[in-house]
C-alpha positions as a printed NumPy array, in Angstrom:
array([[ -4.557,  16.257,  15.438],
       [ -4.959,  12.651,  17.284],
       [ -2.303,  12.058,  19.57 ],
       [ -0.235,  10.277,  17.066],
       [  1.435,  12.953,  15.569],
       [  5.409,  12.585,  14.216],
       [  7.857,  14.984,  12.964],
       [  8.032,  15.295,   9.081],
       [ 11.8  ,  14.059,   9.92 ],
       [ 11.032,  11.442,  11.716],
       [  8.158,   8.713,   9.093],
       [  9.841,   6.983,   6.396],
       [  9.598,   8.06 ,   2.549],
       [  6.148,   7.177,   1.388],
       [  4.107,   7.671,   3.933],
       [  0.986,   9.986,   3.479],
       [  0.325,  12.163,   5.714],
       [ -2.129,  14.615,   7.236],
       [ -0.9  ,  18.778,   8.774],
       [ -2.929,  20.293,  11.51 ],
       [ -4.366,  22.213,   8.66 ],
       [ -6.127,  19.235,   6.802],
       [ -3.   ,  19.12 ,   4.313],
       [ -2.58 ,  15.75 ,   2.639],
       [  0.579,  14.963,   1.451],
       [  3.058,  12.028,   0.505],
       [  6.774,  12.241,   1.579],
       [  9.68 ,  11.281,  -0.673],
       [ 13.041,  10.223,  -0.318],
       [ 14.631,  13.547,  -1.446],
       [ 15.526,  16.578,   0.308],
       [ 15.306,  20.222,  -0.898],
       [ 19.105,  20.483,  -0.686],
       [ 22.035,  17.623,  -0.048],
       [ 22.622,  18.664,   3.406],
       [ 21.46 ,  16.057,   6.962],
       [ 18.931,  18.549,   7.888],
       [ 17.662,  19.783,   4.531],
       [ 13.666,  19.906,   4.564],
       [ 12.336,  16.387,   2.831],
       [ 10.263,  16.919,  -0.332],
       [  6.789,  15.946,  -0.118],
       [  4.262,  16.405,  -2.887],
       [  0.287,  17.047,  -2.13 ],
       [ -2.275,  14.882,  -2.956],
       [ -4.275,  17.669,  -4.222],
       [ -2.176,  18.86 ,  -7.078],
       [  0.67 ,  16.994,  -7.192],
       [  2.952,  19.861,  -6.365],
       [  5.358,  20.135,  -4.016],
       [  4.965,  21.543,  -0.093],
       [  6.963,  23.656,   1.344],
       [  5.944,  23.68 ,   5.225],
       [  6.817,  26.902,   7.848],
       [  8.229,  24.172,  10.232],
       [ 10.189,  22.072,   8.224],
       [ 11.372,  18.807,   9.217],
       [  9.962,  19.769,  12.615],
       [  6.246,  19.964,  10.934],
       [  3.84 ,  17.647,  13.224],
       [  2.171,  15.578,  10.912],
       [ -0.286,  12.543,  11.403],
       [  0.435,   9.444,   9.332],
       [ -3.377,   8.73 ,   7.114],
       [ -4.049,   4.977,   5.931],
       [ -4.087,   4.729,   2.563],
       [ -6.92 ,   2.129,   3.12 ],
       [ -9.179,   4.799,   4.769],
       [ -8.323,   7.7  ,   2.265],
       [ -9.274,   5.601,  -0.229],
       [-12.661,   4.048,   1.529],
       [-13.49 ,   7.868,   2.281],
       [-12.602,   8.929,  -1.559],
       [-15.13 ,   5.815,  -2.574],
       [-17.87 ,   7.065,  -0.125],
       [-17.798,  10.707,  -1.406],
       [-17.749,   9.535,  -4.848],
       [-21.208,   7.062,  -3.919],
       [-22.819,  10.643,  -2.352],
       [-21.582,  12.496,  -5.486],
       [-23.084,   9.47 ,  -8.032],
       [-26.63 ,  10.006,  -5.903],
       [-26.667,  13.597,  -5.969],
       [-26.397,  13.492,  -9.754],
       [-28.924,  10.961, -10.098],
       [-31.167,  13.401,  -7.96 ],
       [-30.223,  16.107, -10.441],
       [-31.375,  13.714, -13.439],
       [-34.664,  12.962, -12.049],
       [-35.414,  16.213, -11.555],
       [-34.334,  17.548, -14.585],
       [-36.383,  14.916, -16.052],
       [-39.485,  16.03 , -14.135],
       [-38.424,  20.126, -15.361],
       [-38.961,  18.539, -19.053],
       [-41.901,  16.599, -18.731],
       [-43.687,  19.692, -16.856],
       [-41.966,  22.439, -19.028],
       [-44.241,  20.486, -22.108],
       [-47.185,  19.915, -20.538],
       [-47.447,  23.99 , -19.276],
       [-46.438,  24.355, -23.571],
       [-49.415,  22.357, -24.589],
       [-51.684,  24.374, -21.588],
       [-50.838,  27.432, -23.434],
       [-50.822,  26.253, -26.652],
       [-54.474,  24.414, -25.802],
       [-53.594,  21.777, -27.73 ],
       [-53.459,  18.689, -25.182],
       [-56.339,  18.148, -22.341],
       [-54.727,  20.004, -19.464],
       [-55.225,  24.102, -20.456],
       [-53.893,  27.23 , -18.973],
       [-56.816,  26.965, -16.285],
       [-56.502,  23.448, -15.332],
       [-52.815,  24.922, -13.796],
       [-54.573,  28.034, -12.567],
       [-57.645,  26.022, -10.495],
       [-54.586,  23.328,  -9.911],
       [-52.409,  26.101,  -7.282]])
């Protein structure tokens, strides 16, 4: 965690933050109880579930800029899209190769099983 850590109690409601465990959450405007010292309710970004921190309001957190989070996810999305394109391309090559092999086994095309054996 960087040197700009805060306690959960010191950040304003609506702030997106990360714990030293890498958990991303947002602080709500509500507490788990009616008393001033009761823990703030926080919502996990990954699941939308409520977060409970062992250290309560003293939990050390780092403020996360939403723009940085969006940029990070966009970058990951681009990487995933490229991987999907590569897998699609490999699947197409695989289907073409399978058709060629079937053709060679049946002996109906210009490629024979002998041709594939010699090509190794």
